[in-house]
N, CA, C, O and the ligand as a Tripos MOL2 file, in Angstrom:
@<TRIPOS>MOLECULE
protein
  313   311    79     0     0
PROTEIN
NO_CHARGES

@<TRIPOS>ATOM
      1 N         106.9700  111.4810 -261.7790 N.3       1 MET1
      2 CA        106.9670  109.9860 -261.3620 C.3       1 MET1
      3 C         107.3200  109.3980 -262.7540 C.2       1 MET1
      4 O         107.1180  109.9590 -263.8310 O.2       1 MET1
      5 N         107.9030  108.1310 -262.5520 N.am      2 LYS2
      6 CA        108.4370  107.2070 -263.7180 C.3       2 LYS2
      7 C         107.1720  106.3110 -263.6920 C.2       2 LYS2
      8 O         106.4160  106.0010 -262.7720 O.2       2 LYS2
      9 N         107.2020  105.9340 -265.2890 N.am      3 LYS3
     10 CA        106.0890  104.9370 -265.4430 C.3       3 LYS3
     11 C         106.7980  103.5480 -265.4450 C.2       3 LYS3
     12 O         107.9870  103.3320 -265.6830 O.2       3 LYS3
     13 N         105.7740  102.6100 -265.1170 N.am      4 CYS4
     14 CA        105.8320  101.1200 -265.0970 C.3       4 CYS4
     15 C         106.2370  100.7640 -266.2790 C.2       4 CYS4
     16 O         105.6840  101.3610 -267.2020 O.2       4 CYS4
     17 N         107.2300   99.7800 -266.6330 N.am      5 PHE5
     18 CA        107.7520   99.3000 -268.1340 C.3       5 PHE5
     19 C         106.4990   98.3970 -268.6110 C.2       5 PHE5
     20 O         106.3870   98.1390 -269.8090 O.2       5 PHE5
     21 N         105.6200   97.9480 -267.7380 N.am      6 ASN6
     22 CA        104.8840   96.9650 -268.1670 C.3       6 ASN6
     23 C         103.3760   97.4300 -268.5550 C.2       6 ASN6
     24 O         102.6980   96.9160 -269.4450 O.2       6 ASN6
     25 N         102.9700   98.5470 -267.6780 N.am      7 CYS7
     26 CA        101.4820   98.8470 -267.7380 C.3       7 CYS7
     27 C         101.5620  100.4490 -267.9810 C.2       7 CYS7
     28 O         100.5570  100.9790 -268.4550 O.2       7 CYS7
     29 N         102.5930  101.1850 -267.7130 N.am      8 GLY8
     30 CA        102.4470  102.6500 -267.7430 C.3       8 GLY8
     31 C         102.0040  103.3780 -266.7040 C.2       8 GLY8
     32 O         101.9710  104.6030 -266.8180 O.2       8 GLY8
     33 N         101.5570  102.7000 -265.4210 N.am      9 LYS9
     34 CA        101.2020  103.3760 -264.2530 C.3       9 LYS9
     35 C         102.4630  104.0850 -263.4640 C.2       9 LYS9
     36 O         103.5970  103.8220 -263.8640 O.2       9 LYS9
     37 N         102.3240  104.7830 -262.5950 N.am     10 ASN10
     38 CA        103.3480  105.2620 -261.9560 C.3      10 ASN10
     39 C         104.0810  104.0390 -261.1870 C.2      10 ASN10
     40 O         103.4570  103.1230 -260.6520 O.2      10 ASN10
     41 N         105.5270  104.1540 -261.2080 N.am     11 GLY11
     42 CA        106.1890  103.2020 -260.4840 C.3      11 GLY11
     43 C         107.5590  103.6060 -260.0030 C.2      11 GLY11
     44 O         107.9760  104.7560 -260.1430 O.2      11 GLY11
     45 N         108.2760  102.6070 -259.4120 N.am     12 ALA12
     46 CA        109.6910  102.8500 -258.7410 C.3      12 ALA12
     47 C         110.8200  101.9720 -259.5290 C.2      12 ALA12
     48 O         110.5980  100.9970 -260.2470 O.2      12 ALA12
     49 N         111.9790  102.5060 -259.2470 N.am     13 ASP13
     50 CA        112.9400  101.7170 -259.7390 C.3      13 ASP13
     51 C         113.0420  100.3650 -259.0210 C.2      13 ASP13
     52 O         112.8760  100.3670 -257.8020 O.2      13 ASP13
     53 N         113.3330   99.0510 -259.7430 N.am     14 LEU14
     54 CA        113.5760   97.9050 -259.2250 C.3      14 LEU14
     55 C         114.7080   97.1990 -259.8990 C.2      14 LEU14
     56 O         114.3780   96.3950 -260.7720 O.2      14 LEU14
     57 N         115.9500   97.3490 -259.6600 N.am     15 TYR15
     58 CA        117.0390   96.6890 -260.3180 C.3      15 TYR15
     59 C         117.1870   97.3600 -261.8060 C.2      15 TYR15
     60 O         117.5210   96.6980 -262.7880 O.2      15 TYR15
     61 N         116.9230   98.6250 -261.8400 N.am     16 GLY16
     62 CA        117.0440   99.3450 -263.0700 C.3      16 GLY16
     63 C         115.8610   99.3710 -263.9280 C.2      16 GLY16
     64 O         115.8980  100.0050 -264.9830 O.2      16 GLY16
     65 N         114.6780   98.6490 -263.5160 N.am     17 TYR17
     66 CA        113.4920   98.6910 -264.2290 C.3      17 TYR17
     67 C         112.4120   99.6790 -263.3870 C.2      17 TYR17
     68 O         112.3730   99.6600 -262.1560 O.2      17 TYR17
     69 N         111.7200  100.3650 -264.0350 N.am     18 ILE18
     70 CA        110.6710  100.9730 -263.3850 C.3      18 ILE18
     71 C         109.4150  100.0960 -263.3370 C.2      18 ILE18
     72 O         108.9460   99.6920 -264.4010 O.2      18 ILE18
     73 N         108.8380   99.7750 -262.1650 N.am     19 ILE19
     74 CA        107.5780   98.9110 -262.1610 C.3      19 ILE19
     75 C         106.4870   99.3540 -260.9810 C.2      19 ILE19
     76 O         106.8050   99.6890 -259.8400 O.2      19 ILE19
     77 N         105.3770   99.2960 -261.4120 N.am     20 CYS20
     78 CA        104.2640   99.6990 -260.2870 C.3      20 CYS20
     79 C         104.0940   98.6480 -259.2140 C.2      20 CYS20
     80 O         104.6040   97.5350 -259.3430 O.2      20 CYS20
     81 N         103.3870   98.9900 -258.1640 N.am     21 ASP21
     82 CA        103.0700   97.8870 -257.1620 C.3      21 ASP21
     83 C         102.5250   96.7270 -257.7480 C.2      21 ASP21
     84 O         102.9650   95.5860 -257.6130 O.2      21 ASP21
     85 N         101.2810   97.1710 -258.5810 N.am     22 THR22
     86 CA        100.4310   95.9360 -259.0520 C.3      22 THR22
     87 C         101.0910   94.9230 -259.7330 C.2      22 THR22
     88 O         100.8840   93.7200 -259.5780 O.2      22 THR22
     89 N         102.1070   95.5720 -260.6920 N.am     23 CYS23
     90 CA        102.9340   94.5570 -261.3940 C.3      23 CYS23
     91 C         103.9780   93.7440 -260.6470 C.2      23 CYS23
     92 O         104.3090   92.6040 -260.9710 O.2      23 CYS23
     93 N         104.4880   94.4560 -259.5790 N.am     24 LYS24
     94 CA        105.4320   94.0440 -258.6930 C.3      24 LYS24
     95 C         104.7770   92.7580 -258.0240 C.2      24 LYS24
     96 O         105.3380   91.6640 -257.9590 O.2      24 LYS24
     97 N         103.6280   93.0210 -257.5830 N.am     25 THR25
     98 CA        102.7560   91.9040 -256.6960 C.3      25 THR25
     99 C         102.7280   90.6180 -257.6760 C.2      25 THR25
    100 O         102.9760   89.4820 -257.2710 O.2      25 THR25
    101 N         102.3960   90.9340 -259.0220 N.am     26 LYS26
    102 CA        102.0910   89.8460 -259.9650 C.3      26 LYS26
    103 C         103.4110   88.9100 -260.1450 C.2      26 LYS26
    104 O         103.3000   87.7230 -260.4540 O.2      26 LYS26
    105 N         104.6440   89.5240 -259.9330 N.am     27 LEU27
    106 CA        105.8450   88.9410 -260.1620 C.3      27 LEU27
    107 C         106.2000   87.7700 -259.1730 C.2      27 LEU27
    108 O         107.0810   86.9340 -259.3770 O.2      27 LEU27
    109 N         105.3640   87.8360 -258.0500 N.am     28 ARG28
    110 CA        105.3810   86.8910 -256.9680 C.3      28 ARG28
    111 C         106.8540   86.6420 -256.5510 C.2      28 ARG28
    112 O         107.2710   85.4840 -256.5240 O.2      28 ARG28
    113 N         107.7390   87.7880 -256.1930 N.am     29 LEU29
    114 CA        108.9670   87.7920 -255.7820 C.3      29 LEU29
    115 C         109.1630   86.7490 -254.5750 C.2      29 LEU29
    116 O         108.2270   86.6280 -253.7850 O.2      29 LEU29
    117 N         110.1910   86.0800 -254.4110 N.am     30 PHE30
    118 CA        110.5830   85.1930 -253.4880 C.3      30 PHE30
    119 C         110.5520   86.0140 -252.1670 C.2      30 PHE30
    120 O         110.8230   87.2150 -252.1790 O.2      30 PHE30
    121 N         110.2310   85.3780 -251.0750 N.am     31 THR31
    122 CA        110.2240   86.1440 -249.5990 C.3      31 THR31
    123 C         111.5020   85.7770 -249.1790 C.2      31 THR31
    124 O         112.0370   84.7750 -249.6540 O.2      31 THR31
    125 N         112.1540   86.6000 -248.1920 N.am     32 PRO32
    126 CA        113.4760   86.4070 -247.5970 C.3      32 PRO32
    127 C         113.4260   85.0900 -247.1980 C.2      32 PRO32
    128 O         114.3760   84.3960 -247.5590 O.2      32 PRO32
    129 N         112.4670   84.5160 -246.4760 N.am     33 GLU33
    130 CA        112.4170   83.3540 -245.8560 C.3      33 GLU33
    131 C         112.5730   82.0960 -246.9830 C.2      33 GLU33
    132 O         113.1850   81.0570 -246.7350 O.2      33 GLU33
    133 N         111.9820   82.3550 -248.1090 N.am     34 THR34
    134 CA        112.0210   81.4020 -249.1380 C.3      34 THR34
    135 C         113.7310   81.3000 -249.7590 C.2      34 THR34
    136 O         114.3480   80.2640 -250.0070 O.2      34 THR34
    137 N         114.1360   82.4850 -249.8780 N.am     35 ILE35
    138 CA        115.5230   82.4600 -250.2690 C.3      35 ILE35
    139 C         116.4670   81.9140 -249.3320 C.2      35 ILE35
    140 O         117.3880   81.1630 -249.6530 O.2      35 ILE35
    141 N         116.1940   82.3440 -248.0610 N.am     36 GLU36
    142 CA        116.9920   81.6550 -246.9940 C.3      36 GLU36
    143 C         116.8890   80.1200 -246.7900 C.2      36 GLU36
    144 O         117.8190   79.5130 -246.2590 O.2      36 GLU36
    145 N         115.7700   79.4920 -247.2070 N.am     37 LYS37
    146 CA        115.7330   78.1080 -247.1720 C.3      37 LYS37
    147 C         116.4670   77.3610 -248.3400 C.2      37 LYS37
    148 O         116.9860   76.2610 -248.1490 O.2      37 LYS37
    149 N         116.4910   77.9230 -249.4190 N.am     38 TYR38
    150 CA        117.2290   77.6190 -250.4910 C.3      38 TYR38
    151 C         118.7830   77.6130 -250.3130 C.2      38 TYR38
    152 O         119.6210   76.7460 -250.5600 O.2      38 TYR38
    153 N         118.8820   78.9090 -249.7870 N.am     39 ASN39
    154 CA        120.6000   79.3030 -249.2490 C.3      39 ASN39
    155 C         121.0880   78.3510 -248.1990 C.2      39 ASN39
    156 O         122.2450   77.9330 -248.1450 O.2      39 ASN39
    157 N         120.2510   78.0810 -247.4790 N.am     40 SER40
    158 CA        120.9680   77.1090 -246.5180 C.3      40 SER40
    159 C         121.1030   75.7590 -246.7380 C.2      40 SER40
    160 O         121.8250   75.1360 -245.9600 O.2      40 SER40
    161 N         120.4670   75.0800 -247.7900 N.am     41 LYS41
    162 CA        120.5290   73.9020 -248.1070 C.3      41 LYS41
    163 C         121.7640   73.7680 -248.9100 C.2      41 LYS41
    164 O         122.4830   72.7870 -248.7170 O.2      41 LYS41
    165 N         122.1230   74.7850 -249.9160 N.am     42 ASP42
    166 CA        123.3880   74.6920 -250.5610 C.3      42 ASP42
    167 C         123.6920   75.9460 -251.2580 C.2      42 ASP42
    168 O         123.4380   76.1560 -252.4440 O.2      42 ASP42
    169 N         124.3540   76.9170 -250.2980 N.am     43 SER43
    170 CA        124.3830   78.2110 -250.7910 C.3      43 SER43
    171 C         125.3570   78.2410 -252.1510 C.2      43 SER43
    172 O         124.9060   78.7150 -253.1940 O.2      43 SER43
    173 N         126.5410   77.7790 -252.0920 N.am     44 GLU44
    174 CA        127.1780   78.0020 -253.4590 C.3      44 GLU44
    175 C         126.6290   77.5880 -254.5890 C.2      44 GLU44
    176 O         126.8500   78.1840 -255.6430 O.2      44 GLU44
    177 N         125.7840   76.4360 -254.5160 N.am     45 GLY45
    178 CA        125.2210   75.8500 -255.5750 C.3      45 GLY45
    179 C         123.9790   76.7810 -255.9710 C.2      45 GLY45
    180 O         123.7420   76.9150 -257.1710 O.2      45 GLY45
    181 N         123.2630   77.3590 -255.1330 N.am     46 PHE46
    182 CA        122.1660   78.1080 -255.3060 C.3      46 PHE46
    183 C         122.5120   79.4190 -255.9710 C.2      46 PHE46
    184 O         121.8700   79.8410 -256.9330 O.2      46 PHE46
    185 N         123.5220   80.0450 -255.4460 N.am     47 ARG47
    186 CA        124.2280   81.1100 -255.9390 C.3      47 ARG47
    187 C         124.5310   80.9530 -257.4130 C.2      47 ARG47
    188 O         124.0960   81.7690 -258.2250 O.2      47 ARG47
    189 N         125.2730   79.9130 -257.7710 N.am     48 LYS48
    190 CA        125.7660   79.5590 -259.0190 C.3      48 LYS48
    191 C         124.5830   79.2360 -259.8610 C.2      48 LYS48
    192 O         124.6840   79.5040 -261.0580 O.2      48 LYS48
    193 N         123.4810   78.7040 -259.4310 N.am     49 GLU49
    194 CA        122.3170   78.4420 -260.3290 C.3      49 GLU49
    195 C         121.6670   79.7080 -260.6800 C.2      49 GLU49
    196 O         121.4110   79.9610 -261.8570 O.2      49 GLU49
    197 N         121.3580   80.5970 -259.6350 N.am     50 ILE50
    198 CA        120.9100   81.9680 -260.0770 C.3      50 ILE50
    199 C         121.6820   82.6870 -261.0700 C.2      50 ILE50
    200 O         121.1030   83.2730 -261.9840 O.2      50 ILE50
    201 N         122.9920   82.6890 -260.9580 N.am     51 GLN51
    202 CA        123.7360   83.5050 -261.9760 C.3      51 GLN51
    203 C         123.7530   82.8230 -263.1780 C.2      51 GLN51
    204 O         123.7140   83.4830 -264.2160 O.2      51 GLN51
    205 N         123.8150   81.3400 -263.2280 N.am     52 ARG52
    206 CA        123.5160   80.5640 -264.5380 C.3      52 ARG52
    207 C         122.2740   81.0000 -265.2610 C.2      52 ARG52
    208 O         122.2550   81.3100 -266.4520 O.2      52 ARG52
    209 N         121.1810   81.0020 -264.4110 N.am     53 ARG53
    210 CA        119.8510   81.4220 -265.0020 C.3      53 ARG53
    211 C         119.8670   82.9390 -265.7550 C.2      53 ARG53
    212 O         119.3390   83.1840 -266.8400 O.2      53 ARG53
    213 N         120.4720   83.7180 -265.0600 N.am     54 LEU54
    214 CA        120.5800   85.2000 -265.4650 C.3      54 LEU54
    215 C         121.3930   85.1690 -266.7700 C.2      54 LEU54
    216 O         121.0530   85.9290 -267.6770 O.2      54 LEU54
    217 N         122.3600   84.4100 -266.9160 N.am     55 ASP55
    218 CA        123.3500   84.3920 -268.0060 C.3      55 ASP55
    219 C         122.3980   83.8220 -269.2640 C.2      55 ASP55
    220 O         122.2650   84.3950 -270.3450 O.2      55 ASP55
    221 N         121.8440   82.7100 -268.9150 N.am     56 TYR56
    222 CA        120.9920   82.0290 -269.9080 C.3      56 TYR56
    223 C         119.6860   83.1090 -270.3250 C.2      56 TYR56
    224 O         119.3210   83.1140 -271.5000 O.2      56 TYR56
    225 N         119.2250   83.7180 -269.6530 N.am     57 LEU57
    226 CA        118.1540   84.5570 -269.9560 C.3      57 LEU57
    227 C         118.6070   85.6720 -270.5680 C.2      57 LEU57
    228 O         117.7970   86.2570 -271.2870 O.2      57 LEU57
    229 N         119.8530   86.1800 -270.4510 N.am     58 ASP58
    230 CA        120.3600   87.3680 -271.1530 C.3      58 ASP58
    231 C         120.7570   86.9680 -272.5510 C.2      58 ASP58
    232 O         120.6840   87.7900 -273.4630 O.2      58 ASP58
    233 N         121.1760   85.7330 -272.7530 N.am     59 LYS59
    234 CA        121.4830   85.1080 -274.0940 C.3      59 LYS59
    235 C         120.0980   84.8300 -274.8590 C.2      59 LYS59
    236 O         119.9330   85.1900 -276.0240 O.2      59 LYS59
    237 N         119.2560   84.2580 -274.2170 N.am     60 GLU60
    238 CA        117.9830   83.9950 -274.9140 C.3      60 GLU60
    239 C         117.2800   85.2970 -275.3960 C.2      60 GLU60
    240 O         116.7460   85.2950 -276.5060 O.2      60 GLU60
    241 N         117.2550   86.4330 -274.5970 N.am     61 TYR61
    242 CA        116.7140   87.5520 -274.8600 C.3      61 TYR61
    243 C         117.4340   88.2670 -276.0920 C.2      61 TYR61
    244 O         116.7290   88.7100 -276.9990 O.2      61 TYR61
    245 N         118.6960   88.3770 -276.1410 N.am     62 VAL62
    246 CA        119.4760   88.5440 -277.4860 C.3      62 VAL62
    247 C         119.1180   87.8510 -278.5820 C.2      62 VAL62
    248 O         118.7390   88.4530 -279.5870 O.2      62 VAL62
    249 N         119.1870   86.5220 -278.5380 N.am     63 LYS63
    250 CA        118.7790   85.8030 -279.6930 C.3      63 LYS63
    251 C         117.4930   85.8510 -280.2630 C.2      63 LYS63
    252 O         117.3340   85.7540 -281.4790 O.2      63 LYS63
    253 N         116.3950   86.0190 -279.3230 N.am     64 LYS64
    254 CA        115.1000   86.3060 -279.6940 C.3      64 LYS64
    255 C         114.7870   87.8850 -280.3550 C.2      64 LYS64
    256 O         113.9510   88.2080 -281.1990 O.2      64 LYS64
    257 N         115.6460   88.5950 -279.7330 N.am     65 ARG65
    258 CA        115.4700   90.0420 -280.4770 C.3      65 ARG65
    259 C         116.0420   90.1050 -281.6570 C.2      65 ARG65
    260 O         115.4970   90.7590 -282.5460 O.2      65 ARG65
    261 N         117.3600   89.3730 -281.9060 N.am     66 ILE66
    262 CA        118.0570   89.4550 -283.3820 C.3      66 ILE66
    263 C         117.0370   88.7270 -284.2730 C.2      66 ILE66
    264 O         116.9600   89.1480 -285.4270 O.2      66 ILE66
    265 N         116.2860   87.7610 -283.9420 N.am     67 LYS67
    266 CA        115.3800   86.9710 -284.8200 C.3      67 LYS67
    267 C         114.3910   87.8360 -285.3270 C.2      67 LYS67
    268 O         114.1040   87.7900 -286.5230 O.2      67 LYS67
    269 N         113.7670   88.7190 -284.4590 N.am     68 LEU68
    270 CA        112.6540   89.4660 -284.6770 C.3      68 LEU68
    271 C         113.2550   90.7750 -285.5450 C.2      68 LEU68
    272 O         112.7080   91.2440 -286.5420 O.2      68 LEU68
    273 N         114.3420   91.1950 -285.0190 N.am     69 LEU69
    274 CA        115.0290   92.5570 -285.7100 C.3      69 LEU69
    275 C         115.1200   91.9750 -287.3640 C.2      69 LEU69
    276 O         114.8060   92.6050 -288.3740 O.2      69 LEU69
    277 N         115.5810   90.7630 -287.2890 N.am     70 HIS70
    278 CA        116.0590   90.2110 -288.8640 C.3      70 HIS70
    279 C         114.7960   90.3100 -289.5160 C.2      70 HIS70
    280 O         114.7940   90.8620 -290.6160 O.2      70 HIS70
    281 N         113.5270   89.8050 -288.9660 N.am     71 ILE71
    282 CA        112.2160   89.8880 -289.7990 C.3      71 ILE71
    283 C         111.8020   91.0860 -290.1090 C.2      71 ILE71
    284 O         111.3330   91.3510 -291.2160 O.2      71 ILE71
    285 N         111.9630   92.1140 -288.9550 N.am     72 GLN72
    286 CA        111.4870   93.4290 -289.3740 C.3      72 GLN72
    287 C         112.3170   94.2250 -290.4780 C.2      72 GLN72
    288 O         111.8450   95.1240 -291.1730 O.2      72 GLN72
    289 N         113.5040   93.7980 -290.5250 N.am     73 ASP73
    290 CA        114.4700   94.2560 -291.4460 C.3      73 ASP73
    291 C         113.9640   93.7040 -292.9200 C.2      73 ASP73
    292 O         113.7220   94.4380 -293.8780 O.2      73 ASP73
    293 N         113.8600   92.3470 -292.9110 N.am     74 GLN74
    294 CA        113.3250   91.9260 -294.1930 C.3      74 GLN74
    295 C         112.2200   92.4680 -294.8100 C.2      74 GLN74
    296 O         112.1070   92.4550 -296.0360 O.2      74 GLN74
    297 N         111.3040   92.9960 -293.9940 N.am     75 LEU75
    298 CA        109.7670   93.4160 -294.2020 C.3      75 LEU75
    299 C         109.9870   94.5800 -294.9830 C.2      75 LEU75
    300 O         109.2590   94.7900 -295.9530 O.2      75 LEU75
    301 N         111.1090   95.5410 -294.6110 N.am     76 LYS76
    302 CA        111.2400   96.8240 -295.3550 C.3      76 LYS76
    303 C         111.3560   96.6950 -296.8680 C.2      76 LYS76
    304 O         111.0550   97.6190 -297.6240 O.2      76 LYS76
    305 N         111.9120   95.2340 -297.3730 N.am     77 SER77
    306 CA        112.1440   95.2120 -298.8950 C.3      77 SER77
    307 C         110.7760   94.5900 -299.5730 C.2      77 SER77
    308 O         110.6650   94.2250 -300.7430 O.2      77 SER77
    309 N         109.8130   94.5630 -298.6010 N.am     78 PHE78
    310 CA        108.5320   94.1350 -299.2380 C.3      78 PHE78
    311 C         107.6410   95.0560 -299.5960 C.2      78 PHE78
    312 O         106.5800   94.7180 -300.1220 O.2      78 PHE78
    313 ZN        102.6400   98.0120 -264.0460 Zn       79 ZN79
@<TRIPOS>BOND
     1     1     2 1
     2     2     3 1
     3     3     4 2
     4     3     5 am
     5     5     6 1
     6     6     7 1
     7     7     8 2
     8     7     9 am
     9     9    10 1
    10    10    11 1
    11    11    12 2
    12    11    13 am
    13    13    14 1
    14    14    15 1
    15    15    16 2
    16    15    17 am
    17    17    18 1
    18    18    19 1
    19    19    20 2
    20    19    21 am
    21    21    22 1
    22    22    23 1
    23    23    24 2
    24    23    25 am
    25    25    26 1
    26    26    27 1
    27    27    28 2
    28    27    29 am
    29    29    30 1
    30    30    31 1
    31    31    32 2
    32    31    33 am
    33    33    34 1
    34    34    35 1
    35    35    36 2
    36    35    37 am
    37    37    38 1
    38    38    39 1
    39    39    40 2
    40    39    41 am
    41    41    42 1
    42    42    43 1
    43    43    44 2
    44    43    45 am
    45    45    46 1
    46    46    47 1
    47    47    48 2
    48    47    49 am
    49    49    50 1
    50    50    51 1
    51    51    52 2
    52    51    53 am
    53    53    54 1
    54    54    55 1
    55    55    56 2
    56    55    57 am
    57    57    58 1
    58    58    59 1
    59    59    60 2
    60    59    61 am
    61    61    62 1
    62    62    63 1
    63    63    64 2
    64    63    65 am
    65    65    66 1
    66    66    67 1
    67    67    68 2
    68    67    69 am
    69    69    70 1
    70    70    71 1
    71    71    72 2
    72    71    73 am
    73    73    74 1
    74    74    75 1
    75    75    76 2
    76    75    77 am
    77    77    78 1
    78    78    79 1
    79    79    80 2
    80    79    81 am
    81    81    82 1
    82    82    83 1
    83    83    84 2
    84    83    85 am
    85    85    86 1
    86    86    87 1
    87    87    88 2
    88    87    89 am
    89    89    90 1
    90    90    91 1
    91    91    92 2
    92    91    93 am
    93    93    94 1
    94    94    95 1
    95    95    96 2
    96    95    97 am
    97    97    98 1
    98    98    99 1
    99    99   100 2
   100    99   101 am
   101   101   102 1
   102   102   103 1
   103   103   104 2
   104   103   105 am
   105   105   106 1
   106   106   107 1
   107   107   108 2
   108   107   109 am
   109   109   110 1
   110   110   111 1
   111   111   112 2
   112   111   113 am
   113   113   114 1
   114   114   115 1
   115   115   116 2
   116   115   117 am
   117   117   118 1
   118   118   119 1
   119   119   120 2
   120   119   121 am
   121   121   122 1
   122   122   123 1
   123   123   124 2
   124   123   125 am
   125   125   126 1
   126   126   127 1
   127   127   128 2
   128   127   129 am
   129   129   130 1
   130   130   131 1
   131   131   132 2
   132   131   133 am
   133   133   134 1
   134   134   135 1
   135   135   136 2
   136   135   137 am
   137   137   138 1
   138   138   139 1
   139   139   140 2
   140   139   141 am
   141   141   142 1
   142   142   143 1
   143   143   144 2
   144   143   145 am
   145   145   146 1
   146   146   147 1
   147   147   148 2
   148   147   149 am
   149   149   150 1
   150   150   151 1
   151   151   152 2
   152   151   153 am
   153   153   154 1
   154   154   155 1
   155   155   156 2
   156   155   157 am
   157   157   158 1
   158   158   159 1
   159   159   160 2
   160   159   161 am
   161   161   162 1
   162   162   163 1
   163   163   164 2
   164   163   165 am
   165   165   166 1
   166   166   167 1
   167   167   168 2
   168   167   169 am
   169   169   170 1
   170   170   171 1
   171   171   172 2
   172   171   173 am
   173   173   174 1
   174   174   175 1
   175   175   176 2
   176   175   177 am
   177   177   178 1
   178   178   179 1
   179   179   180 2
   180   179   181 am
   181   181   182 1
   182   182   183 1
   183   183   184 2
   184   183   185 am
   185   185   186 1
   186   186   187 1
   187   187   188 2
   188   187   189 am
   189   189   190 1
   190   190   191 1
   191   191   192 2
   192   191   193 am
   193   193   194 1
   194   194   195 1
   195   195   196 2
   196   195   197 am
   197   197   198 1
   198   198   199 1
   199   199   200 2
   200   199   201 am
   201   201   202 1
   202   202   203 1
   203   203   204 2
   204   203   205 am
   205   205   206 1
   206   206   207 1
   207   207   208 2
   208   207   209 am
   209   209   210 1
   210   210   211 1
   211   211   212 2
   212   211   213 am
   213   213   214 1
   214   214   215 1
   215   215   216 2
   216   215   217 am
   217   217   218 1
   218   218   219 1
   219   219   220 2
   220   219   221 am
   221   221   222 1
   222   222   223 1
   223   223   224 2
   224   223   225 am
   225   225   226 1
   226   226   227 1
   227   227   228 2
   228   227   229 am
   229   229   230 1
   230   230   231 1
   231   231   232 2
   232   231   233 am
   233   233   234 1
   234   234   235 1
   235   235   236 2
   236   235   237 am
   237   237   238 1
   238   238   239 1
   239   239   240 2
   240   239   241 am
   241   241   242 1
   242   242   243 1
   243   243   244 2
   244   243   245 am
   245   245   246 1
   246   246   247 1
   247   247   248 2
   248   247   249 am
   249   249   250 1
   250   250   251 1
   251   251   252 2
   252   251   253 am
   253   253   254 1
   254   254   255 1
   255   255   256 2
   256   255   257 am
   257   257   258 1
   258   258   259 1
   259   259   260 2
   260   259   261 am
   261   261   262 1
   262   262   263 1
   263   263   264 2
   264   263   265 am
   265   265   266 1
   266   266   267 1
   267   267   268 2
   268   267   269 am
   269   269   270 1
   270   270   271 1
   271   271   272 2
   272   271   273 am
   273   273   274 1
   274   274   275 1
   275   275   276 2
   276   275   277 am
   277   277   278 1
   278   278   279 1
   279   279   280 2
   280   279   281 am
   281   281   282 1
   282   282   283 1
   283   283   284 2
   284   283   285 am
   285   285   286 1
   286   286   287 1
   287   287   288 2
   288   287   289 am
   289   289   290 1
   290   290   291 1
   291   291   292 2
   292   291   293 am
   293   293   294 1
   294   294   295 1
   295   295   296 2
   296   295   297 am
   297   297   298 1
   298   298   299 1
   299   299   300 2
   300   299   301 am
   301   301   302 1
   302   302   303 1
   303   303   304 2
   304   303   305 am
   305   305   306 1
   306   306   307 1
   307   307   308 2
   308   307   309 am
   309   309   310 1
   310   310   311 1
   311   311   312 2
@<TRIPOS>SUBSTRUCTURE
     1 MET1         2 RESIDUE 1 A MET
     2 LYS2         6 RESIDUE 1 A LYS
     3 LYS3        10 RESIDUE 1 A LYS
     4 CYS4        14 RESIDUE 1 A CYS
     5 PHE5        18 RESIDUE 1 A PHE
     6 ASN6        22 RESIDUE 1 A ASN
     7 CYS7        26 RESIDUE 1 A CYS
     8 GLY8        30 RESIDUE 1 A GLY
     9 LYS9        34 RESIDUE 1 A LYS
    10 ASN10       38 RESIDUE 1 A ASN
    11 GLY11       42 RESIDUE 1 A GLY
    12 ALA12       46 RESIDUE 1 A ALA
    13 ASP13       50 RESIDUE 1 A ASP
    14 LEU14       54 RESIDUE 1 A LEU
    15 TYR15       58 RESIDUE 1 A TYR
    16 GLY16       62 RESIDUE 1 A GLY
    17 TYR17       66 RESIDUE 1 A TYR
    18 ILE18       70 RESIDUE 1 A ILE
    19 ILE19       74 RESIDUE 1 A ILE
    20 CYS20       78 RESIDUE 1 A CYS
    21 ASP21       82 RESIDUE 1 A ASP
    22 THR22       86 RESIDUE 1 A THR
    23 CYS23       90 RESIDUE 1 A CYS
    24 LYS24       94 RESIDUE 1 A LYS
    25 THR25       98 RESIDUE 1 A THR
    26 LYS26      102 RESIDUE 1 A LYS
    27 LEU27      106 RESIDUE 1 A LEU
    28 ARG28      110 RESIDUE 1 A ARG
    29 LEU29      114 RESIDUE 1 A LEU
    30 PHE30      118 RESIDUE 1 A PHE
    31 THR31      122 RESIDUE 1 A THR
    32 PRO32      126 RESIDUE 1 A PRO
    33 GLU33      130 RESIDUE 1 A GLU
    34 THR34      134 RESIDUE 1 A THR
    35 ILE35      138 RESIDUE 1 A ILE
    36 GLU36      142 RESIDUE 1 A GLU
    37 LYS37      146 RESIDUE 1 A LYS
    38 TYR38      150 RESIDUE 1 A TYR
    39 ASN39      154 RESIDUE 1 A ASN
    40 SER40      158 RESIDUE 1 A SER
    41 LYS41      162 RESIDUE 1 A LYS
    42 ASP42      166 RESIDUE 1 A ASP
    43 SER43      170 RESIDUE 1 A SER
    44 GLU44      174 RESIDUE 1 A GLU
    45 GLY45      178 RESIDUE 1 A GLY
    46 PHE46      182 RESIDUE 1 A PHE
    47 ARG47      186 RESIDUE 1 A ARG
    48 LYS48      190 RESIDUE 1 A LYS
    49 GLU49      194 RESIDUE 1 A GLU
    50 ILE50      198 RESIDUE 1 A ILE
    51 GLN51      202 RESIDUE 1 A GLN
    52 ARG52      206 RESIDUE 1 A ARG
    53 ARG53      210 RESIDUE 1 A ARG
    54 LEU54      214 RESIDUE 1 A LEU
    55 ASP55      218 RESIDUE 1 A ASP
    56 TYR56      222 RESIDUE 1 A TYR
    57 LEU57      226 RESIDUE 1 A LEU
    58 ASP58      230 RESIDUE 1 A ASP
    59 LYS59      234 RESIDUE 1 A LYS
    60 GLU60      238 RESIDUE 1 A GLU
    61 TYR61      242 RESIDUE 1 A TYR
    62 VAL62      246 RESIDUE 1 A VAL
    63 LYS63      250 RESIDUE 1 A LYS
    64 LYS64      254 RESIDUE 1 A LYS
    65 ARG65      258 RESIDUE 1 A ARG
    66 ILE66      262 RESIDUE 1 A ILE
    67 LYS67      266 RESIDUE 1 A LYS
    68 LEU68      270 RESIDUE 1 A LEU
    69 LEU69      274 RESIDUE 1 A LEU
    70 HIS70      278 RESIDUE 1 A HIS
    71 ILE71      282 RESIDUE 1 A ILE
    72 GLN72      286 RESIDUE 1 A GLN
    73 ASP73      290 RESIDUE 1 A ASP
    74 GLN74      294 RESIDUE 1 A GLN
    75 LEU75      298 RESIDUE 1 A LEU
    76 LYS76      302 RESIDUE 1 A LYS
    77 SER77      306 RESIDUE 1 A SER
    78 PHE78      310 RESIDUE 1 A PHE
    79 ZN79       313 GROUP 0 **** ****
């Protein structure tokens, strides 16, 4: 069994990440009904917004990671 990325308990794959049922529940994932509600209002806009947020998140992750790796790297010389 694979381990949850967040807590280490047994979990299952979800979009390439191993996550347990407890942590999955805490994510408060949107229900199909909620997604349908947003999608029915402005389908193209909603889809673009989700992609925009994913792109933003990927860039923010890399920026923050570089910042931390830089600090860690500098610490080697102290
Ligand atoms: Zn977990």
